[in-house]
C-alpha positions, 0 to 999 in steps of 0.5 A: 500500500502506498503513502497516506493509505491512498489508492493505487491504480487498481484499488479504487476503495481508498482515498482518491488523492492518487488518481487512476490516470496515465501521465498524459491524462494527469498532465491534461488535467493539471494544465486545465486546472493550473496545477503541477503533477505529483508522481509517486515512483515506488515502492514506498513503505506503508507507514509513510501513508499512515504518518501523512494522514495526520497532516490534514492541512498539508494534504489540503495544500497538496490537493489544491496544487497538484494532480497526483498519480503513481508510476510503476517503472517496471511497466512499459509506460513506466520505462517510457516515463523514467527518463523524466526523473533525470536519474533520480533513484526511486522511491521518490515523490517528483513534481512536474510541469504538465507534459514537461520538466521536473521541477522538484523531487524528494526521496520517500525516506525524507518524507517518512522522517518529516512529512512537512518537507513535502510542503517546502518542496512543492513551494520550491517546485511552484516557483521553479515552474513559474520561472520556466513558464516565463522563459522561452529561450535557451543557450544557442549551441552552434552546430560547428566543430571546435575549429569553426567555432574559434574562427567564428569567435575571432570574426565576431570578436567574442570568446568561446563557451564550451559546455561539456556533458554526458548523456547519463549524467544527472548534473548535465541533465539538470543544467539543460533542464533547469539552467541553460533554458532560462532567458537570462542565461540564454541572453547572456551567453548568446550575446557574449559567446560562441557556444559549443556543446561537446560530449566528454569523449569529444572534449577529450579528443579536441581539447587534450590540454584541458582534461575533463574530470567530471561533467558538466565542465564549463570551458571558456576559451579565447578565439585562439583556443587559450583557456580563460576560465574553467569550472565544473559540476552543477551550478545555478544560473547566477553562478554560471553567468558569474563564471562567464563574467570572470571569463569576459573580464579576463578576455579584456586582456592587460588592464591598461590604465590612463597615466597621470603625473606621478601616479604611475610611479606611486602606484608601482611603489605602493604595490611593489610592481614594475611599470609596463608602457605600451608606446603605440601608433594607432593603426592595424598593427596595434589592433592586432597586438591588442587582440592577439597578444595583450588579450592572451590569458597567460599574458594578462595574468603575468602583467596584472600580477607584476606590472602597472600597465600604461598605454601611451599613443606616440609617434614611434611604437615600442614596448618599455619596462621600467622600475617604480622610479621610471628607470628603463629596464628593458624595451623591445620594438615589437613582439611576434606573439604572446609567448614572445611578450612573456619572454620579454617581460621575464627579461625585465623581471630577472634583470636580463633586459637592455639595462641589465645586459648593458651594465654587464657588458660594460663590466667586461663580460665578453663570453661569446654566448652572452655577447650574441644574446646581447646583440639580439636584445639591442637590435630588438630594442631598436638600438641598431647602432649599439648592436652594430658597435658590439658586433664590430667589437666582437669581429675586431680581433679577426680580419675581414676574411672571417666573413667567409665563415658562415658564423661571422657572416651571419653576425655581420649581415644581421647587425653591422651597420658601420661602413668601417673601411676594412670590412666594407671595402672587403665586402665590395671587393669580394662580393662575387666570391661571397655571393657564391657562398651565401647567394647573390641576393643576400650579399647585395642586400647587405651592401645596399643596407650598409650604403643606406646606413652610411647615408644617415650618419651626416648629422652630428650635434645638430650640424649637417655635414652637407659637403660630406653627404655630397661626397657620399652621394658621389660614391653611391653613383660611382659604385652604381648602387641599386636604387641609389636615388631612393637611398639618398632621398630617404636619408635627406628626409631623415636629415630634414626631420632631424634638423626641423627643416619641414619644407625640405621634408615635404618637398622630398616627401612629395617627390617620393609620393610621385615616384614610389608606391607609398604605404598607408602606414608611411603616409600616416607616419608623415602626417603625425610628424607634421602635426606634432612638429611643424607649425607652418600652415601651408605645409600642414595644409598640403599634408592635410590634402594628401591625407584627405585625398587618400581617404577619398580613394579608400572611400571610393574603393569601398563604394565600388566593392560594396565592402567596408574595410574596418581595418583601413586607415580611412578614419585615421586619415580623416581625423589627422587631416582635421587636426592638421587644419587646426591652428596650433 
């Protein structure tokens, strides 16, 4: 006999609380009367019914709110019904929405111990049912493989949410029935993530680096497949969206701050951190750095923990590390990827940056491996002349004949910018023989690079050695250096910039504009230089015309193609042209 001494489906002489209805019939009546369906899944003890008969008030509450039936799981109809229990083990009393989801469950044993627990479970079930009635959306899991999901996330500027589940796993079933189908959860995840649902086996195969120990598991990934955050086991809606918010915050990347006078150094001293400064030139390269490097989870973690991070728009892009007083420890012109940036940060943290290695070199360290590493660090810092000097000091004990050995040629080719007479003359005299060793393109490219480097060395202490430069130009002509006119023009433009001779700079720039294919990046750099340093209204107007004209060309191309290139310089050109026309 079941609980409360009520009738079973076969015994009609007892109380009619449990009605002789099928699941479908009970659902119909419950839907009509705006009630829940209470299903007793047996077997249960006879004493349970006797105890509940003493709680008439609670029974009235049950009568008003549920249609009650019994279910025998050994029957065919019971076996069809069993999946609705979401793997809860009988004997239980389960509350359902009509035709729908499980909204409350309690074991028969608990009811035996305290009958009033039914009132509490029913109250919670009614609240859960009301929530479900008012929700119509679910998390939209894309029908994509992992690679496609990552690509879509990259295109949409989102992260990826991977929900890892198992079919016969109760927490997974509960998440899908009670959490992932709530409007507030669906809206949050559909708006902020590309959502992917994987079985545990799929996750083990596709994400071997993130082993799944239990289900459900929630993995939040960057569009490059890096882990932002992970959590496990069943959780309520607020907790799940909380996990998502943690991931979104981490996805923002390095937390850059707006620098204030003295504030950066003060905060660094107070927190015991170093300072990282992103000196950037606005444009596509910096966007890529922000999206693919600064947003890497490992980078974010390290730079949040050890640095006060500052972004500073400037004319020349480089990354700088200083101590709390602002003294430079290390710098690098650019980084290849997140791993490279982490390596550079470790140099600053361990004293192996430009400053530390320079001090060690000056103290006399000439170990071959150290010197080679030091040249790399100087070159990557943009200190080409310093790297060249170290390279020449390293090669100085040898005669130029050493260039026939690949080790020394590689150092010479990569770092030397000096037109030192012995090595340069040897290079010019033996170019055919060296080309046989290293290829004609490599040798002639180095010769051209040295001619270009030499052309830039005629300004000392604010004085331009014009006669020396003219002699140098004659040498270029005499040696029939390829592209000698461009070498001379580029050098003259750099000299004009150093001397503040913006009229000559614009004249040479216009000549270059007409004769060479000019990149948008270089035109943008010209515009920034003129805006920051030139006060001649006529020259500023001419530069503004160039920028506006180029912006119109980009706009016309977009109109013809019907595609807007969000990565173009059009917006930068238009803004910079406006700035140039303002009086300063």
